C-alpha positions in Angstrom: 0.0 0.0 0.1 1.3 3.4 -0.9 2.2 5.6 2.0 0.2 8.9 2.2 3.2 11.1 2.8 6.3 11.4 0.7 9.3 13.1 2.1 12.1 14.4 -0.2 15.5 14.6 1.6 17.6 17.3 0.0 21.4 17.0 0.8 23.1 20.5 0.5 25.2 23.0 2.1 24.4 26.6 2.8 27.4 28.6 2.0 27.9 32.0 3.6 30.9 33.3 1.7 32.2 35.3 4.7 30.6 35.8 8.1 32.0 34.9 11.5 35.4 34.0 9.9 37.0 35.5 6.8 36.2 34.6 3.1 39.5 32.9 2.7 39.2 30.7 5.8 35.7 29.7 4.5 37.2 29.0 1.0 39.8 26.5 2.4 36.8 24.6 3.9 34.9 24.9 0.6 37.8 23.4 -1.3 37.9 20.5 1.1 34.1 20.1 1.0 33.8 20.0 -2.8 36.8 17.7 -3.1 35.1 15.2 -0.7 31.8 15.7 -2.4 33.3 14.8 -5.7 34.9 11.7 -4.4 31.6 10.7 -2.7 29.6 11.1 -5.8 32.0 9.1 -7.8 32.2 6.3 -5.4 28.6 6.1 -4.3 26.1 6.1 -7.3 23.3 5.7 -4.7 24.0 9.1 -3.2 21.7 10.7 -5.7 22.3 14.4 -5.7 23.7 17.3 -3.8 22.8 21.0 -4.0 25.5 23.7 -3.8 23.2 26.4 -2.2 21.6 27.9 -5.3 24.5 30.2 -6.1 27.2 29.9 -8.8 29.8 31.8 -6.9 30.4 28.7 -4.8 31.7 26.9 -8.0 33.6 30.0 -9.0 35.3 30.4 -5.6 36.3 26.7 -5.7 37.5 26.7 -9.2 39.6 29.6 -8.7 41.6 27.6 -6.3 41.2 24.2 -8.2 40.8 25.1 -11.9 41.8 21.6 -13.0 38.6 20.2 -11.6 36.3 22.2 -13.9 35.6 19.4 -16.4 34.8 17.0 -13.7 32.4 19.3 -12.0 30.7 20.2 -15.2 30.0 16.4 -16.0 28.5 16.0 -12.4 26.3 19.0 -12.9 25.1 18.0 -16.3 24.2 14.5 -15.0 22.1 16.1 -12.2 24.3 14.8 -9.4 25.2 18.4 -8.4 22.7 21.3 -8.6 23.9 24.8 -9.2 22.3 28.2 -9.6 20.1 30.1 -10.5 21.6 32.9 -8.5 25.2 34.3 -8.8 25.1 35.0 -5.0 22.4 34.7 -2.5 21.8 38.3 -1.9 19.5 40.2 0.4 16.4 41.2 -1.5 15.8 44.5 0.3 19.4 45.9 0.4 20.3 45.1 -3.1 18.5 47.2 -5.7 16.0 45.4 -7.8 18.1 45.9 -10.9 21.0 44.3 -8.9 18.7 41.2 -8.3 18.0 40.9 -12.0 21.7 41.2 -12.8 22.5 38.6 -10.2 20.2 36.1 -11.8 21.4 36.9 -15.3 24.9 36.3 -14.3 24.0 33.1 -12.5 22.3 31.7 -15.6 25.2 32.7 -17.8 27.7 31.0 -15.6 25.4 28.0 -15.2 25.2 27.4 -18.9 28.7 25.9 -18.9 27.4 23.3 -16.4 24.3 22.1 -18.2 22.0 24.9 -16.9 20.9 26.1 -13.5 18.2 24.6 -11.5 14.9 26.3 -12.0 14.3 26.9 -8.4 13.7 30.2 -6.7 16.0 29.3 -3.8 16.1 32.1 -1.2 16.7 30.2 2.0 18.3 32.7 4.4 17.2 36.3 3.4 15.9 38.4 6.3 12.5 38.7 4.7 11.3 38.8 1.1 10.2 41.6 -1.3 6.7 41.7 -2.7 8.0 41.6 -6.3 10.2 38.5 -6.0 7.5 36.2 -7.8 7.6 38.5 -10.8 11.4 38.7 -10.8 11.6 34.8 -10.7 8.9 34.5 -13.3 11.0 36.7 -15.6 13.6 34.0 -15.6 11.2 31.1 -16.2 11.2 30.1 -12.5 7.7 29.4 -11.2 8.5 28.7 -7.6 10.2 30.0 -4.5 11.6 28.2 -1.5 11.9 30.4 1.5 12.2 30.4 5.4 12.2 33.8 7.2 9.6 36.6 7.1 6.4 34.8 8.1 4.0 36.5 10.5 0.5 35.7 11.6 -0.5 34.4 8.1 1.9 31.3 8.6 -0.7 28.7 9.9 -3.2 29.6 7.1 -0.6 29.5 4.4 1.2 26.4 5.5 4.2 24.9 3.8 2.8 25.3 0.2 0.8 28.2 -1.1 0.6 30.5 -4.0 2.6 33.8 -3.7 1.3 36.6 -5.9 3.4 39.6 -6.9 1.6 43.1 -7.1 1.4 42.6 -10.8 -0.6 39.4 -10.6 2.1 36.9 -11.6 2.6 34.1 -9.1 4.7 31.3 -8.1 4.3 28.2 -5.9 6.0 29.0 -2.6 7.4 26.3 -0.5 7.8 27.6 3.1 10.4 25.9 5.2 9.1 26.7 8.7 12.0 25.0 10.5 14.6 26.3 8.2 16.8 25.1 5.3 18.3 22.7 8.0 15.4 20.9 9.6 17.4 17.6 9.5 21.0 19.1 9.6 23.8 17.2 11.2 21.6 14.1 11.0 22.7 11.4 13.4 24.5 13.8 15.7 23.2 15.5 18.9 23.8 19.1 17.7 21.8 21.1 15.1 24.7 23.4 14.1 28.5 22.8 14.5 31.4 20.7 13.6 30.6 17.0 14.1 34.0 15.6 13.0 34.9 14.6 16.6 31.5 13.0 17.2 30.3 9.4 16.6 27.4 9.0 14.2 24.2 7.5 15.7 21.9 5.8 13.4 19.1 5.6 15.9 19.3 9.4 16.5 19.2 9.9 12.8 15.9 8.0 12.7 14.5 10.0 15.5 15.4 13.3 13.9 13.6 12.3 10.7 10.6 11.2 12.6 10.5 14.4 14.6 10.9 16.5 11.4 8.1 14.7 9.7 5.8 15.0 12.6 6.4 18.8 12.8 5.8 19.2 9.1 2.6 17.3 8.8 0.3 19.7 10.5 1.4 22.6 8.4 1.2 20.7 5.0 -1.6 21.1 2.4 -0.3 18.0 0.4 1.5 14.8 1.2 4.8 16.2 0.1 7.2 17.0 2.9 10.6 18.5 2.7 13.6 17.4 4.7 16.7 19.6 4.3 19.9 17.9 5.3 22.5 20.6 5.4 23.3 23.8 7.2 26.0 26.5 7.0 29.3 25.2 5.7 28.3 21.6 6.4 29.8 18.8 4.5 27.8 16.0 2.9 26.7 13.1 5.2 27.9 10.1 3.2 25.4 7.7 5.1 22.3 9.4 3.5 21.4 6.3 1.5 21.5 4.0 4.4 19.6 6.6 6.5 16.8 6.8 3.9 16.6 3.0 3.6 16.3 2.6 7.4 13.7 5.4 7.6 11.5 3.8 4.8 11.4 0.6 7.1 10.7 2.5 10.2 8.0 5.1 9.2 4.6 3.7 8.6 3.0 6.5 6.7 6.0 8.3 5.1 8.1 7.4 2.2 11.5 9.0 2.2 13.6 9.5 -0.9 16.9 11.4 -1.4 16.3 13.9 -4.1 16.0 17.6 -5.3 14.0 20.5 -4.7 12.5 20.1 -8.2 11.3 16.7 -7.3 9.6 17.9 -4.1 8.0 20.7 -6.1 6.7 18.1 -8.7 5.1 16.2 -5.9 3.4 19.3 -4.5 2.0 20.1 -8.0 1.0 16.5 -8.7 -1.2 16.4 -5.6 -3.7 18.8 -7.3 -4.4 20.3 -3.9 -6.0 23.8 -3.8 -3.5 26.1 -2.2 -4.1 29.3 -0.2 -2.7 32.5 -1.7 -0.7 35.5 -0.4 0.2 38.8 -1.9 2.9 41.1 -0.4 6.1 41.2 1.5 7.5 38.9 4.2 8.9 41.0 7.1 8.0 39.4 10.3 9.6 37.2 12.8 6.8 34.8 14.2 8.5 31.6 13.4 12.2 32.6 12.9 14.2 35.6 13.8 13.9 38.3 11.1 16.7 40.6 12.2 15.7 44.0 10.8 18.3 45.9 12.7 20.8 45.1 9.9 19.4 47.9 7.7 21.2 50.4 9.9 24.2 48.2 10.9 27.6 49.5 9.4 25.6 52.1 7.6 28.6 53.2 5.4 28.3 49.9 3.6 24.8 50.7 2.6 25.8 54.1 1.4 28.7 52.6 -0.7 26.4 50.1 -2.1 23.8 52.8 -3.1 26.5 54.9 -4.7 28.0 52.1 -6.8 24.6 50.7 -7.8 23.5 54.2 -8.9 26.8 54.8 -10.8 26.4 51.6 -12.8 22.6 51.7 -13.3 22.0 55.4 -14.1 25.3 56.5 -15.6 27.8 54.0 -16.7 25.6 51.7 -18.6 23.2 54.3 -20.0 26.0 56.7 -21.1 27.9 53.8 -22.7 24.7 53.0 -24.7 24.1 56.6 -25.5 27.5 57.0 -26.9 27.0 53.9 -29.0 23.6 55.2 -30.3 25.3 58.5 -31.2 27.7 56.7 -33.5 30.7 56.9 -31.3 33.5 54.3 -31.6 32.7 52.6 -28.3 35.4 50.0 -27.6 34.4 46.4 -27.9 35.3 45.5 -24.4 33.1 48.0 -22.8 30.2 45.5 -22.2 32.6 43.0 -20.6 34.1 45.7 -18.4 30.7 46.6 -17.2 29.9 43.0 -16.3 33.3 43.0 -14.5 32.1 46.0 -12.4 28.8 44.2 -11.8 30.6 41.1 -10.7 32.7 43.1 -8.1 29.5 44.7 -6.8 27.5 41.5 -6.6 30.2 39.9 -4.5 29.2 42.3 -1.8 25.5 41.3 -1.9 25.5 38.1 -0.1 23.3 38.6 2.9 25.8 38.4 5.7 28.2 40.8 3.8 25.6 43.5 2.9 24.0 43.2 6.2 27.2 44.2 8.0 26.6 41.2 10.4 30.0 39.7 10.1 33.5 40.0 11.8 35.3 43.1 11.1 37.8 41.8 8.6 34.9 40.7 6.4 33.5 44.1 6.1 36.8 45.8 5.6 37.4 43.6 2.5 34.0 44.9 1.1 35.5 48.4 0.7 38.0 47.0 -1.8 35.3 45.2 -3.9 33.1 48.5 -4.0 36.2 50.3 -5.0 36.9 48.0 -7.9 33.4 48.3 -9.2 33.4 52.0 -8.7 36.7 52.6 -10.5 35.6 50.7 -13.6 32.3 52.5 -13.7 33.8 56.0 -13.3 36.2 55.5 -16.2 33.4 54.3 -18.4 31.2 57.3 -17.4 34.1 59.7 -18.2 35.0 58.0 -21.6 31.5 57.6 -22.7 30.8 61.4 -22.0 33.9 62.2 -24.1 32.8 60.1 -26.9 29.2 61.3 -26.8 30.4 64.9 -26.7 32.3 64.4 -30.0 29.1 63.4 -31.7 27.2 66.6 -30.5 27.2 69.9 -32.3 28.7 72.3 -29.8 29.3 75.2 -32.2 26.1 77.2 -31.0 28.2 79.4 -28.6 31.8 80.2 -27.8 33.5 79.3 -24.6 33.8 76.1 -22.5 30.9 73.6 -23.6 29.1 71.8 -21.0 26.8 68.7 -21.2 24.1 68.2 -18.7 22.9 64.5 -18.8 19.5 63.4 -17.5 19.4 59.6 -16.7 15.6 59.6 -16.2 12.7 58.9 -18.7 11.1 62.2 -18.3 12.3 65.9 -18.9 13.6 67.8 -15.9 13.7 71.5 -15.0 15.7 71.9 -11.9 19.0 73.0 -10.5 22.0 71.2 -11.8 25.1 71.2 -9.6 28.5 70.1 -10.9 32.2 71.0 -11.5 33.7 72.9 -14.4 37.4 72.0 -14.7 39.0 75.0 -16.3 42.6 74.8 -17.4 44.6 76.0 -14.4 45.7 79.3 -15.9 42.4 80.1 -17.8 41.2 83.5 -16.8 37.6 82.5 -17.7 37.4 80.6 -14.5 37.3 83.9 -12.6 34.6 85.6 -14.5 32.1 83.7 -16.7 28.4 83.3 -17.3 26.5 80.3 -18.4 24.3 80.4 -21.5 22.2 77.9 -23.3 22.5 77.1 -27.1 20.5 80.1 -28.0 22.7 82.4 -26.0 20.2 83.0 -23.2 21.9 83.6 -20.0 21.2 81.0 -17.3 21.4 82.2 -13.8 24.3 80.3 -11.9 25.9 80.5 -8.7 29.6 79.6 -7.8 29.7 77.3 -4.8 33.5 76.7 -4.6 36.6 77.5 -6.5 39.9 75.4 -5.8 42.7 73.7 -7.5 42.4 69.9 -8.5 45.1 67.5 -9.4 44.7 63.9 -10.7 46.3 61.6 -13.1 45.0 59.7 -16.2 47.0 57.3 -18.1 50.0 59.1 -19.7 48.4 62.4 -18.7 48.6 64.7 -15.6 45.8 67.1 -14.9 46.1 70.3 -13.1 42.9 72.3 -13.2 41.0 75.0 -11.5 37.8 73.4 -10.4 34.8 75.6 -10.1 31.7 74.1 -8.6 28.5 75.7 -9.8 24.7 75.5 -9.5 22.6 76.7 -12.4 18.9 76.3 -13.7 18.9 73.5 -16.3 16.2 72.2 -18.6 17.2 68.8 -19.9 15.1 66.5 -22.0 14.1 62.8 -21.1 17.0 60.4 -21.2 19.3 62.7 -23.1 21.4 65.9 -22.6 21.4 69.5 -23.2 24.5 71.6 -23.9 25.4 74.8 -22.0 28.3 77.2 -22.4 30.6 79.0 -19.9 31.7 82.1 -21.8 33.1 85.5 -20.8 30.6 87.6 -18.9 28.8 90.1 -21.0 26.9 93.2 -20.1 23.5 92.7 -18.6 22.0 90.3 -16.1 19.5 87.6 -16.6 15.9 88.6 -16.1 14.1 86.8 -13.2 10.4 86.7 -12.7 9.0 87.4 -9.2 9.0 83.8 -7.9 8.8 84.3 -4.2 12.6 83.8 -3.7 13.6 85.3 -0.4 16.6 84.5 2.0 16.6 85.6 5.5 19.0 85.2 8.5 17.0 82.2 9.8 15.6 80.8 6.7 14.4 81.1 3.1 11.5 80.5 0.9 10.6 79.9 -2.8 7.3 79.4 -4.4 7.1 75.9 -3.1 7.9 76.2 0.6 9.2 78.4 3.3 11.3 77.3 6.3 12.6 78.8 9.5 15.4 77.6 11.7 14.6 77.7 15.4 17.0 78.5 18.1 17.6 74.8 18.8 18.2 74.0 15.1 14.8 72.5 14.5 13.0 73.5 11.2 9.5 74.8 10.8 8.4 74.2 7.3 5.3 75.7 5.4 4.0 74.0 2.4 2.7 76.8 0.2 0.5 74.4 -1.9 -1.6 73.2 0.9 -0.8 75.7 3.8 0.2 72.9 6.0 2.9 73.7 8.6 5.2 71.2 10.0 6.9 72.0 13.3 10.2 70.8 14.9 11.5 68.8 12.0 15.1 67.7 11.8 16.0 67.0 15.4 18.3 64.3 16.4 17.5 61.5 18.8 20.2 59.3 20.4 19.2 56.2 22.4 21.0 53.2 24.0 21.5 50.1 21.9 22.2 47.0 23.9 21.7 44.8 20.9 24.0 43.2 18.2 24.6 43.6 14.5 21.3 41.9 13.7 18.7 43.5 16.2 18.3 46.9 18.0 17.6 46.3 21.7 17.1 49.0 24.3 18.6 48.8 27.8 16.4 47.7 30.7 16.8 51.3 32.0 16.8 53.1 28.7 17.8 56.8 28.2 17.0 59.0 25.2 18.8 62.2 24.4 17.6 64.8 21.9 18.6 68.1 20.4 15.2 69.5 21.1 15.7 72.6 23.3 19.4 72.6 22.8 21.7 75.2 21.4 22.5 75.5 17.7 24.8 77.7 15.8 23.3 78.8 12.6 25.2 80.4 9.6 24.2 81.4 6.1 27.1 79.9 4.1 25.7 80.4 0.6 23.2 82.8 -0.9 22.6 83.7 -4.6 20.3 83.4 -7.5 20.2 79.6 -7.4 20.3 78.5 -3.8 20.6 79.3 -0.2 22.5 77.1 2.2 22.5 77.3 6.0 24.9 75.5 8.2 23.3 74.4 11.5 25.9 73.1 14.1 24.7 71.2 17.1 26.3 68.9 19.8 24.8 66.0 21.6 26.7 64.8 24.7 26.1 61.1 24.7 27.2 58.5 27.2 30.5 56.8 26.2 29.1 53.2 26.4 26.9 50.9 28.3 27.7 49.9 31.9 29.2 46.5 32.4 25.9 44.8 33.2 24.5 46.5 30.0 21.4 47.7 31.9 21.9 51.4 31.3 24.3 53.9 29.8 27.5 55.1 31.5 27.8 58.3 33.4 30.9 59.5 31.3 29.7 61.5 28.3 31.4 62.3 25.0 30.6 65.1 22.5 28.7 64.0 19.3 29.1 66.9 17.0 26.3 67.2 14.3 26.7 69.6 11.4 23.9 69.9 8.8 23.9 72.0 5.5 20.4 72.8 4.7 19.8 73.9 1.1 16.7 75.4 -0.6 16.9 75.7 -4.4 15.2 78.5 -6.3 12.1 77.3 -8.0 12.5 73.7 -6.8 10.4 71.7 -4.4 12.0 70.2 -1.3 14.6 71.1 1.4 17.8 69.3 0.8 20.2 68.3 3.7 23.7 67.0 4.1 24.6 66.1 7.7 28.1 65.2 9.0 28.8 63.6 12.5 31.8 62.3 14.3 31.0 59.3 16.4 33.3 58.4 19.3 30.8 56.6 21.5 29.6 52.9 21.7 26.3 51.2 22.1 23.8 53.7 20.8 21.5 54.4 17.9 21.3 57.8 16.3 18.3 59.0 14.3 17.0 62.1 12.7 13.3 62.7 13.3 10.5 64.4 11.2 7.2 64.6 13.3 3.9 65.3 11.6 0.3 65.9 12.7 -0.9 63.3 10.2 -2.7 60.1 11.2 -2.5 57.7 8.3 -3.0 53.9 8.8 -0.1 53.1 6.6 3.2 54.6 5.3 4.0 54.5 1.6 7.4 53.3 1.1 9.6 53.2 -2.0 10.5 49.5 -2.4 11.9 47.0 -5.0 10.2 47.7 -8.4 7.1 49.1 -6.4 5.7 51.6 -4.0 4.1 49.4 -1.1 1.8 50.3 1.8 3.0 49.3 5.2 0.9 49.4 8.4 2.1 51.7 11.0 0.7 49.9 13.9 2.6 46.7 14.7 0.9 43.4 14.8 0.2 41.5 18.0 3.2 39.3 18.6 2.7 37.1 21.7 5.0 34.0 21.3 6.9 35.3 18.3 10.7 34.4 18.0 11.4 38.0 17.5 9.2 40.9 18.4 8.1 43.2 15.5 9.9 46.5 15.2 9.0 49.8 13.5 12.5 49.7 11.9 12.0 48.8 8.2 13.6 49.0 4.9 13.1 51.9 2.3 14.6 52.7 -1.0 14.2 56.4 -2.3 11.6 57.6 0.1 8.9 57.2 2.9 5.8 59.2 2.7 3.0 60.0 5.2 -0.2 61.4 3.6 -3.8 61.8 4.2 -4.5 61.9 0.4 -4.7 65.7 0.3 -1.4 66.6 1.9 1.6 64.8 3.2 5.3 64.8 4.1 7.9 62.6 2.5 11.6 62.1 3.5 13.9 61.2 0.7 17.4 59.8 1.0 20.5 58.6 -0.7 21.7 55.3 0.6 20.0 55.3 4.0 17.8 52.3 4.0 16.7 52.1 7.7 13.5 54.1 8.5 11.1 54.0 11.4 7.5 55.3 11.3 5.8 55.6 14.6 2.8 57.1 16.3 3.3 60.2 18.6 1.0 62.1 20.8 0.3 64.6 18.0 0.4 62.4 15.0 3.0 60.3 13.3 6.7 60.7 12.7 9.4 59.5 10.3 12.8 58.8 11.6 15.9 58.0 9.5 18.3 55.7 11.5 21.7 57.3 10.7 23.9 55.1 13.0 23.8 51.9 15.0 26.9 51.5 17.2 27.1 48.0 18.5 30.0 45.7 19.6 28.8 42.2 19.1 28.1 40.0 16.1 25.3 38.4 18.1 24.1 38.1 21.6 21.8 35.6 23.5 20.4 38.0 26.0 18.1 40.2 24.1 14.5 40.5 25.5 13.0 41.3 22.1 14.6 38.2 20.3 14.4 34.8 21.9 17.4 33.2 20.2 21.0 34.1 19.2 21.3 35.0 15.6 24.9 33.8 15.2 28.0 33.2 17.2 28.7 35.4 20.2 31.7 37.2 18.7 32.9 40.7 19.6 33.0 43.1 16.6 34.5 46.3 17.7 34.5 47.7 14.2 30.7 47.8 14.3 30.8 50.5 17.0 31.4 52.7 13.8 33.7 55.3 15.2 34.8 58.1 13.0 33.2 60.6 10.5 30.0 60.0 8.7 28.1 61.9 6.1 24.4 61.6 5.1 22.2 63.0 2.5 18.4 63.3 2.7 15.6 65.6 1.9 12.2 66.9 3.3 9.4 67.2 0.8 6.0 68.6 1.9 3.5 68.0 -0.8 -0.1 68.0 -1.9 -1.9 64.8 -2.8 -0.2 61.4 -2.0 2.9 59.5 -2.8 2.4 60.1 -6.5 3.6 63.6 -6.1 6.7 62.3 -4.3 7.9 59.6 -6.7 9.3 61.7 -9.5 11.0 64.1 -7.1 12.5 61.2 -5.2 13.8 59.5 -8.4 15.4 62.8 -9.5 17.1 63.2 -6.1 18.7 59.7 -6.3 19.7 60.2 -9.9 20.8 63.8 -10.1 21.6 65.7 -13.4 25.3 65.1 -14.3 27.3 68.1 -15.4 30.5 67.6 -17.4 32.8 69.7 -19.4 32.3 68.6 -22.9 35.6 69.2 -24.6 37.9 67.0 -22.6 39.9 64.2 -24.2 42.6 61.7 -23.4 45.5 63.6 -25.0 47.8 66.2 -23.4 46.8 69.9 -23.3 49.7 71.9 -24.7 49.4 74.6 -22.1 50.2 71.9 -19.4 53.1 70.2 -21.3 56.7 70.8 -20.4 58.2 70.8 -23.9 61.9 70.2 -23.9 62.4 69.7 -27.6 64.7 72.0 -29.5 61.9 72.8 -31.8 58.4 73.0 -30.1 56.9 73.5 -33.5 57.2 69.7 -34.1 54.3 69.3 -31.7 51.2 69.6 -33.9 47.9 69.4 -31.9 44.9 67.8 -33.3 41.9 70.3 -33.2 39.1 69.2 -31.0 36.0 68.9 -33.0 33.0 70.9 -31.9 30.6 70.2 -34.8 29.4 66.7 -34.3 26.5 65.3 -36.4 23.9 65.4 -33.6 22.2 68.2 -32.1 23.5 70.0 -29.0 20.2 69.1 -27.2 19.0 65.5 -27.7 16.4 63.3 -26.0 17.2 59.7 -27.0 14.2 58.1 -25.2 11.1 59.3 -23.4 8.9 57.2 -21.3 5.2 58.0 -20.7 2.8 58.2 -18.9 3.8 59.3 -15.5 4.2 56.5 -13.0 6.5 54.6 -15.1 10.1 54.6 -13.9 13.3 53.6 -15.9 15.3 50.8 -14.3 17.8 50.1 -16.8 19.0 51.4 -20.2 21.9 49.4 -21.6 23.2 48.0 -24.8 22.1 44.4 -25.6 24.4 41.5 -25.1 25.0 41.1 -28.9 25.7 44.8 -29.2 23.0 45.5 -31.7 20.0 46.8 -29.7 19.2 49.0 -26.7 17.6 47.2 -23.7 15.1 49.3 -21.8 13.6 48.1 -18.5 10.8 50.1 -16.6 8.2 49.4 -14.1 4.7 50.7 -13.2 4.4 52.3 -9.9 0.6 52.4 -10.3 -1.5 49.3 -9.4 -3.6 49.8 -12.6 -2.7 49.0 -16.3 -1.4 51.6 -18.5 -0.3 51.8 -22.1 3.4 52.6 -21.9 4.7 54.8 -24.7 8.4 54.9 -25.6 9.6 57.6 -28.0 13.0 57.2 -29.4 15.2 60.0 -30.5 16.5 57.9 -33.3 14.9 55.8 -35.9 13.8 52.3 -35.2 14.0 49.2 -37.3 12.7 46.6 -34.9 11.4 46.3 -31.3 10.5 43.3 -29.2 9.6 42.4 -25.6 12.1 40.5 -23.5 11.8 38.6 -20.4 14.0 39.6 -17.4 16.7 37.3 -18.7 16.7 39.5 -21.8 15.4 36.7 -24.0 13.0 37.6 -27.0 9.4 37.0 -26.3 7.2 38.9 -28.9 7.7 41.6 -31.6 6.3 45.1 -31.0 4.8 47.4 -33.6 6.7 50.6 -34.3 4.6 53.7 -35.0 5.9 56.8 -36.9 9.4 55.1 -37.2 10.2 55.9 -33.5 7.3 55.1 -31.1 6.7 51.8 -29.4 3.5 51.2 -27.3 3.6 48.4 -24.6 0.5 47.3 -22.7 1.7 47.3 -19.1 -0.1 45.8 -16.1 -0.3 47.4 -12.8 3.0 47.0 -11.0 4.5 45.1 -14.0 8.2 45.3 -14.8 8.7 45.4 -18.5 11.8 44.9 -20.6 12.0 45.8 -24.3 14.7 45.8 -26.9 14.9 48.7 -29.5 16.9 48.1 -32.6 18.1 51.3 -34.1 17.7 52.0 -37.8 20.1 53.6 -40.1 
């Protein structure tokens, strides 16, 4: 008689590349593990299959040390004995940008092709929660399932171990929840769940008891007869006795057949059952069944800022500008695409969850800086060289003087202040007295912000410049550029309309808002569109943190300190036709550390200087802030707070390929493994609104935000710093288990200087008014001098030849074939956001990816600034799906579902 339950036992390892020891120490163990695995598979044909954690980098790291084993591994993968991919690395889904997740899967698939292909399994075993759009991302790669562990809240008992998980666009996958982790039969036959068993004796009876216990725990949560036994844990080697253990289990279990197999085989059993499964739509962010560890969003905050900077550089500037130069007809070197993938590879190596969380030992995170730097260096050179090539294709003869290009990386036109550097030749007198004009010669108001010498090297070329930083009003078309010119100043000043621009000693105003700086440094902001007044914004709050790298935990006798009512020094440091900037200096005196028993903060205090530059731009919505601190203290959390009188039920938060609504009031959590926390992840903004008016806080690379109720309304707090000294602790009242080894991490105290960028945006309406401003904030206009080149500048050459006339310079061409102002791509209607613009892998097309922030369908319209010969839809793996109709030679319309991520390829004509 067939048994009613079928348990698939999956043998695997979970491979954290670096965590509580360094990458290289783990790699030594990896080499030994894979060597022994290969020997096991070759000598035991009854040991059916082994999974290398769903990430190709495990093979890459192994083969870098053991390149001679590549063919042998490829044979084992092709035969199905070793399962690899689909990811390049197991990244955190929240802290990596959604575009990074797409590239992660793309790279995993490309590397896996050499090994017979990747497993079609959406394996996400250990991320600290899951984004709402993951089902759509997986579907874009032909993956119709997800295997997950963490993040389940009160819905767990209803959903059970098998359910349908639906993305906001309606696409769905079968989700397999592993309620007891990816390790529910780990270290089988040994008395410890986690740890090195090499000095322990195997106990066959214990192994059977462990299987029986795991089966009995899974049955009440299962909707089908398919049960999943995961035989593996972090850095564990394969258990060679699995065939014998399985055979004995089948003799012992009356109602369950056990079979060693794969995740795909377990999934097939679930599907074959025909059972109707419950459904779920949304994020997984709670810790009812397992720790969820949301404190990591603010741990080692500099890593999150570096990641944002490099992701933005690659996604918004390096790839699009290289594509734009190619579209303009420039001779883009053939290796540019490979170099961009090299930069992506360096970046993605920092996205494994323990790395990007900042939840490892100090050495692990010191090494991350190097990888970020490698990606950034490649991307910066590609940006510089692409701009040079693009500029040579532009007609810059409209005006005399130094030509400038202002580049807009977004899919809609922008009229806002552009800020950037003009690198004049060191002895050029124009640097001291110039005006900026557009191509028609109209003077554009500008403001000099700084003027200083600059020195750097390029290959075979020294640079000695006079760098003048300017702000000026720019009007730049959608995904394109506009040329401006710095020329000798002429008689007359630009005319300005009466636009409400006023600067006072304690604040300023434009036609969007007015703000006043109080004596304690707080801000009172008036939204002129709605008349709303927001009082006491931008104060700093410091509280004790007795937690660890994973979780914020207050002391038993908690103490909070605030800048409210303190003293502030206020200076107007810049005032002109384009912007006004105030410097507000404050000092918090914070306790040096916790007491020895960690119940309270110490009595000794240290100065925590906080200096904020607050800028209002003429004619532009929002108040833009740069804050610098110097942290010398331990064991505390610093936030900047923005209270409102609004009482919404939910906050609207920019997330991965979506804007999501999150309840402000926390769920009831009696009996949970980890208490829910208001600390959550954001991307570009968090917004509070009643539908008529609202207040949003924008940020650059500050993912940790808290939204909480106050006596007068609701407040947003950006968490700027978590200063902690332990990888994990086992004594936290808000988390019932340790999250990792109890290892000191003094570097996580984050001493030193920090710099933060964020903005205040009062607005009418709801989050829809915020989205375009926030996208512009995180992808600012890029200003670059347009006539730079690789060669030497004669004025800077030290010519030692007897006859200097032998040096014959090549004139720099200003009359390129394309206009001085050019939009290469416009995306409509509003609510659609560009995610990627890049040259296709074969080099012949332009790949454009965008997503719909609205939850209703729209007809997306892409208007190219160049003739099109073909267009087609792609999936997220950038494989062709269907041809698209071209209208008027340049327009492509794409039906787009609410919250859908769309990828198209445009093939330029002649």
